[in-house]
C-alpha positions as CSV (number, residue, x, y, z in Angstrom):
1,M,7.9,532.5,28.6
2,I,11.1,533.0,26.5
3,F,12.7,535.2,29.1
4,F,12.0,532.5,31.7
5,S,13.6,530.2,29.7
6,T,16.5,531.6,28.9
7,I,16.9,532.0,32.6
8,F,16.1,528.5,33.5
9,F,18.8,527.4,30.9
10,G,21.3,529.9,32.2
11,S,21.0,529.1,35.6
12,F,21.2,525.4,34.9
13,L,24.5,525.8,32.6
14,L,26.0,527.7,35.5
15,W,25.6,525.0,37.9
16,V,26.7,522.0,35.3
17,Q,30.0,524.5,34.8
18,R,30.2,524.8,38.6
19,Y,30.5,520.6,38.9
20,K,34.0,519.5,38.5
21,R,35.2,516.4,37.6
22,C,38.6,515.1,38.7
23,P,40.8,513.4,36.3
24,P,42.9,510.7,38.0
25,D,46.2,512.7,37.2
26,K,45.0,515.8,39.2
27,I,43.8,516.8,42.6
28,L,41.4,519.1,42.8
29,V,41.4,522.0,45.6
30,V,38.6,523.7,46.4
31,Y,39.4,526.8,48.7
32,G,37.0,529.8,49.8
33,K,34.1,528.8,52.1
34,T,34.9,524.9,52.9
35,R,33.4,522.5,55.7
36,A,35.1,522.3,59.0
37,G,36.8,525.8,59.1
38,R,39.3,523.8,56.8
39,S,41.4,526.3,54.5
40,S,40.6,524.2,51.2
41,M,39.5,520.7,50.5
42,C,41.2,518.7,48.0
43,I,39.5,515.6,45.9
44,Q,41.6,513.2,44.1
45,G,39.7,510.9,41.2
46,G,36.1,511.9,42.2
47,A,33.8,515.0,41.3
48,C,32.8,518.1,43.5
49,F,30.2,521.3,43.3
50,V,31.9,524.4,43.8
51,W,29.6,527.0,44.9
52,P,29.7,530.1,43.2
53,V,31.2,533.3,44.8
54,I,32.0,532.2,47.9
55,Q,34.3,529.0,46.5
56,S,36.9,528.6,43.7
57,H,39.2,526.0,42.7
58,Q,42.5,524.9,41.1
59,W,44.2,522.2,39.7
60,L,47.5,520.3,41.3
61,D,49.1,518.0,38.9
62,L,50.1,514.7,39.7
63,T,52.7,514.3,37.1
64,P,56.2,513.0,37.8
65,V,58.9,515.0,39.1
66,P,62.7,514.2,37.7
67,V,65.1,515.9,39.6
68,D,68.8,515.2,37.8
69,L,71.1,516.3,40.9
70,G,74.4,515.7,39.1
71,E,77.7,515.2,41.0
72,K,77.7,516.9,44.7
73,E,80.5,517.2,46.1
74,F,80.6,517.6,50.3
75,S,83.4,518.1,52.4
76,L,83.6,517.3,55.8
77,S,87.8,518.4,56.4
78,Q,90.3,519.0,54.4
79,K,90.9,515.5,53.7
80,H,87.5,513.5,53.8
81,R,85.5,514.1,50.7
82,V,82.5,512.4,49.4
83,K,81.2,512.8,46.0
84,I,77.5,511.4,45.2
85,V,76.2,511.5,41.7
86,S,72.2,510.9,42.0
87,K,69.0,511.4,40.6
88,L,65.6,511.7,42.1
89,I,61.8,511.5,40.9
90,A,59.2,512.7,43.4
91,A,55.5,513.6,43.1
92,I,52.6,515.1,44.9
93,S,51.1,512.7,47.5
94,T,47.6,511.3,47.4
95,E,47.5,510.4,51.0
96,T,44.9,511.9,52.9
97,G,46.5,514.7,55.1
98,I,49.4,515.1,53.0
99,M,47.8,516.4,50.1
100,E,46.7,519.1,51.4
101,N,50.2,520.2,52.7
102,A,50.6,520.5,48.9
103,A,47.6,522.6,48.4
104,E,48.8,525.0,50.8
105,R,52.3,525.0,49.6
106,L,53.0,524.3,46.4
107,L,49.1,525.4,44.8
108,G,50.0,527.7,41.9
109,L,53.7,526.7,41.3
110,N,54.5,525.2,38.0
111,M,56.5,521.8,37.3
112,E,59.8,524.1,36.8
113,S,59.5,525.9,40.3
114,I,58.5,522.4,42.0
115,R,61.4,521.0,40.6
116,D,63.8,523.8,41.9
117,L,62.1,523.6,45.2
118,V,63.1,519.9,45.5
119,F,66.7,519.9,44.2
120,K,67.1,522.5,47.0
121,I,65.5,520.7,49.6
122,T,67.7,516.8,48.4
123,E,70.7,519.2,48.2
124,G,69.9,520.0,51.9
125,C,69.2,516.8,53.0
126,M,71.9,514.9,51.5
127,R,74.7,517.5,53.3
128,T,73.0,516.7,56.5
129,V,72.8,512.8,56.0
130,V,76.6,513.0,55.1
131,K,78.0,514.6,57.9
132,E,76.0,512.1,60.3
133,L,77.2,509.2,58.7
134,G,80.8,510.3,58.3
135,A,83.1,509.3,55.5
136,E,84.5,506.2,56.6
137,A,81.0,504.8,57.6
138,I,79.8,505.6,53.9
139,Q,83.0,504.1,52.3
140,S,82.3,500.8,54.6
141,D,78.6,501.0,53.6
142,P,77.3,502.8,50.7
143,D,73.4,501.7,51.5
144,S,73.4,503.1,54.3
145,L,73.6,506.4,52.9
146,A,70.8,505.6,50.5
147,D,68.5,504.1,53.0
148,R,69.0,507.4,55.2
149,L,68.4,509.6,52.5
150,G,65.6,508.2,51.7
151,E,64.3,508.7,54.5
152,R,65.1,511.9,55.2
153,L,63.8,513.1,51.9
154,N,60.6,511.6,52.6
155,S,60.5,513.3,56.0
156,V,61.1,516.4,54.8
157,L,59.1,516.6,51.4
158,T,56.0,515.4,53.1
159,D,56.1,518.7,55.0
160,I,55.4,520.3,51.4
161,G,52.9,517.5,50.2
162,L,55.7,515.5,48.4
163,K,56.8,511.8,47.8
164,V,60.0,510.1,46.9
165,I,59.0,507.8,44.1
166,H,62.8,506.8,43.0
167,L,66.1,507.3,44.4
168,D,68.8,506.8,42.4
169,I,72.2,507.2,43.5
170,L,74.9,506.2,41.0
171,K,78.1,506.8,42.2
172,I,79.5,507.4,45.9
173,E,83.2,508.5,45.9
174,V,84.8,509.0,49.5
175,S,87.9,510.3,49.7
176,L,90.1,509.2,52.6
177,P,93.3,510.1,54.0
178,D,95.7,507.4,53.1
179,S,98.9,507.0,55.3
180,S,100.7,505.0,53.1
181,S,100.1,507.8,50.1
182,F,101.0,510.5,52.5
183,E,104.4,509.6,53.8
184,S,107.3,511.3,52.8
185,V,110.8,509.2,52.6
186,L,113.4,511.1,52.7
187,P,116.8,510.3,51.6
188,D,120.4,509.3,54.0
189,D,122.8,511.8,54.3
190,T,125.1,509.6,53.3
191,P,124.8,508.0,50.0
192,S,124.5,504.5,49.5
193,I,127.0,502.5,48.0
194,P,125.5,500.0,45.5
195,S,126.2,496.2,46.5
196,F,127.8,493.8,44.1
197,P,127.7,490.0,44.4
198,D,130.5,488.2,45.6
199,L,133.1,487.1,43.1
200,T,135.5,484.0,43.6
201,L,138.3,484.9,42.6
202,A,140.5,482.6,40.9
203,E,143.3,480.9,42.6
204,K,146.9,481.6,40.9
205,D,150.7,480.6,40.9
206,P,153.2,483.5,42.5
207,V,154.6,484.9,39.9
208,D,158.0,485.7,40.4
209,P,159.0,489.5,40.1
210,S,162.4,489.0,38.2
211,E,160.4,487.9,35.1
212,N,158.5,490.5,34.5
213,N,161.5,492.7,35.0
214,P,164.0,491.1,33.3
215,T,167.9,492.0,33.7
216,S,169.5,494.1,31.7
217,T,172.1,493.4,29.7
218,H,173.5,497.1,28.7
219,N,176.8,497.6,31.0
220,L,176.5,501.3,32.1
221,T,179.6,503.2,31.8
């Protein structure tokens, strides 16, 4: 009787332990033998029974990942440069069809590895968007850079199961060649003569030269 009771309670505890409840800040990824022949099954905010032997499970963390991109400079040519200072917050998407991508590509990665991956993807997207828009368009409409970058980031990050929560572009600096600043003014070969204001000379009475040179009173021998 004790033997059968031990087996019963042991089996009961095993089945209870295999029943996994998913907290709201995580995604439960069940892999192994799953329905419909999928490689994994994602559950968010619910519960699932994980069969022993034929199935296993891991967790995906939904905690937002802040990424400080710092200052990035992109050279479109020798004279066209664009500097961007920005920050990004990304997270694993809970949308059906996208979180399965996260299960395939991010499962087992820690927060730091995901942050590095997002950093490299964002830098590549930023470089592409800057080249597509051009320095003149970015200078005339800086908001177009933020909009285009947000769209491209969401498109690329979706493929790995992530989404953009917040994109903050702190500064955009565009360097364009200024014709006036590059104009060289060379001096003439002949030196310039300074101009003076015209002065009106006062009229004077004519002077007799004899007045300034009096006749000598000495007689020469």
